[in-house]
matplotlib code that plots the C-alpha trace (Angstrom):
import matplotlib.pyplot as plt

x = [-27.3, -29.4, -32.7, -34.3, -34.5, -36.7, -36.6, -33.5, -31.5, -30.4, -30.5, -28.1, -28.0, -24.6, -25.0, -22.5, -19.4, -19.7, -16.4, -16.2, -13.6, -11.7, -8.6, -6.7, -7.9, -10.9, -12.5, -15.3, -18.2, -20.5, -24.0, -26.2, -28.1, -26.1, -27.8, -26.2, -28.1, -27.9, -25.3, -24.9, -21.6, -22.3, -23.5, -24.9, -24.5, -27.3, -26.2, -28.7, -28.0, -26.3, -28.8, -26.6, -26.2, -22.5, -22.9, -25.5, -27.5, -25.6, -25.6, -22.3, -22.1, -19.1, -18.6, -17.4, -17.2, -20.6, -21.7, -21.9, -23.2, -21.8, -23.8, -23.7, -20.7, -21.2, -18.2, -17.1, -14.0, -14.2, -12.9, -12.1, -14.7, -17.3, -20.3, -21.5, -24.7, -25.1, -28.3, -29.9, -27.5, -25.4, -23.9, -20.1, -17.9, -15.0, -11.6, -11.8, -8.1, -7.5, -9.6, -7.9, -4.4, -5.2, -7.1, -3.9, -1.4, -3.3, -4.3, -8.1, -9.8, -11.3, -14.8, -14.5, -13.3, -16.1, -18.7, -17.5, -17.7, -21.2, -22.4, -21.1, -23.0, -26.2, -26.1, -25.3, -28.4, -30.5, -29.2, -29.6, -33.2, -34.4, -34.9, -35.3, -33.7, -32.5, -36.0, -36.5, -38.0, -35.1, -36.7, -39.0, -35.9, -35.1, -38.1, -36.9, -33.8, -35.3]
y = [-28.9, -31.3, -29.8, -32.8, -34.4, -34.2, -35.3, -33.1, -34.7, -33.7, -30.1, -28.8, -25.4, -24.0, -21.1, -18.4, -20.0, -23.4, -25.0, -27.1, -29.9, -30.7, -32.8, -29.4, -28.1, -26.5, -23.3, -21.0, -21.5, -18.5, -19.1, -20.9, -24.0, -27.0, -29.5, -32.8, -34.9, -38.7, -40.3, -37.2, -35.6, -32.2, -30.5, -27.0, -24.1, -21.4, -18.3, -15.6, -12.0, -10.2, -8.2, -5.1, -5.5, -6.4, -9.7, -10.7, -13.9, -16.7, -20.5, -22.1, -25.7, -28.0, -30.8, -33.8, -37.6, -39.0, -38.2, -40.9, -40.8, -42.5, -41.7, -38.0, -37.6, -36.8, -37.9, -36.8, -35.6, -32.1, -32.0, -28.3, -27.7, -25.2, -23.1, -19.9, -17.8, -14.5, -12.8, -14.9, -13.6, -15.6, -18.9, -18.8, -22.0, -21.7, -23.3, -25.3, -24.8, -26.2, -29.2, -30.0, -29.6, -31.9, -34.4, -34.6, -34.5, -37.1, -39.3, -39.0, -41.8, -40.5, -41.6, -39.5, -36.4, -36.9, -37.4, -34.2, -32.2, -33.7, -32.9, -29.4, -28.8, -30.3, -28.4, -25.1, -25.6, -26.3, -23.2, -21.0, -22.3, -22.5, -26.1, -27.9, -27.6, -24.3, -23.0, -21.3, -24.2, -24.2, -21.0, -23.3, -24.6, -21.0, -20.8, -23.6, -21.3, -17.8]
z = [17.1, 15.1, 14.3, 12.5, 9.0, 5.9, 2.4, 1.7, 4.5, 8.1, 9.1, 11.7, 13.4, 14.0, 16.4, 17.2, 18.9, 17.1, 16.6, 13.7, 13.7, 10.5, 9.8, 9.2, 12.6, 14.2, 13.1, 14.4, 12.1, 11.0, 12.5, 10.0, 8.9, 7.6, 5.3, 5.1, 2.5, 2.7, 0.4, -1.7, -2.8, -1.3, 1.8, 2.0, 4.4, 4.6, 6.2, 7.1, 6.4, 9.3, 11.4, 10.9, 7.2, 7.4, 5.7, 2.9, 3.0, 1.3, 0.3, 0.3, -1.0, -0.4, -3.1, -1.2, -1.2, -0.3, 3.2, 5.8, 9.3, 12.3, 15.3, 15.8, 13.4, 9.7, 7.7, 4.2, 2.4, 1.2, -2.4, -2.5, -5.2, -3.9, -5.0, -3.6, -4.1, -2.4, -2.0, -4.7, -7.2, -9.7, -8.6, -8.5, -8.7, -6.1, -6.0, -9.3, -9.7, -6.2, -7.0, -10.2, -8.8, -5.8, -8.0, -10.0, -7.3, -5.2, -8.0, -7.5, -9.4, -12.7, -11.6, -8.5, -10.4, -13.0, -10.2, -8.4, -11.6, -12.4, -8.9, -9.1, -12.4, -11.0, -7.8, -9.6, -11.7, -8.7, -6.9, -10.0, -10.7, -7.1, -7.0, -3.5, -1.2, -2.6, -3.2, 0.1, 1.9, 4.3, 5.9, 7.8, 9.7, 10.8, 12.9, 15.1, 16.1, 15.9]

ax = plt.figure().add_subplot(projection="3d")
ax.plot(x, y, z, "-o")
ax.set_aspect("equal")
plt.show()
């Protein structure tokens, strides 16, 4: 469900039962806020802590090709390079080996690989330092769904 847009991009709420469609098949999304920034090489997923304490709050960032919007559909190719921060702890880079293997196997252009790596570094710094949109300002979007 589209909540609206601000300087960071378009905010979507993915409630319990949301099915996300991907080329590899559909999956049931964990309830949370998805931020799709215009023309950037990433999208972020803000997941609240579980009410019963079974799941900590987290931010998960997919490094991708630049996002494009076609009507109600957001299009991008996930490059398998991800970042995660749990409960405002350290930022972890995930799936770097998978990204490097696929970039080689599928002959990603050198410019794309460099841009993905640069994006990963800059988003990790923003997460670590609490720079918008990772500064807690996303909390205002929770009010629309709580």
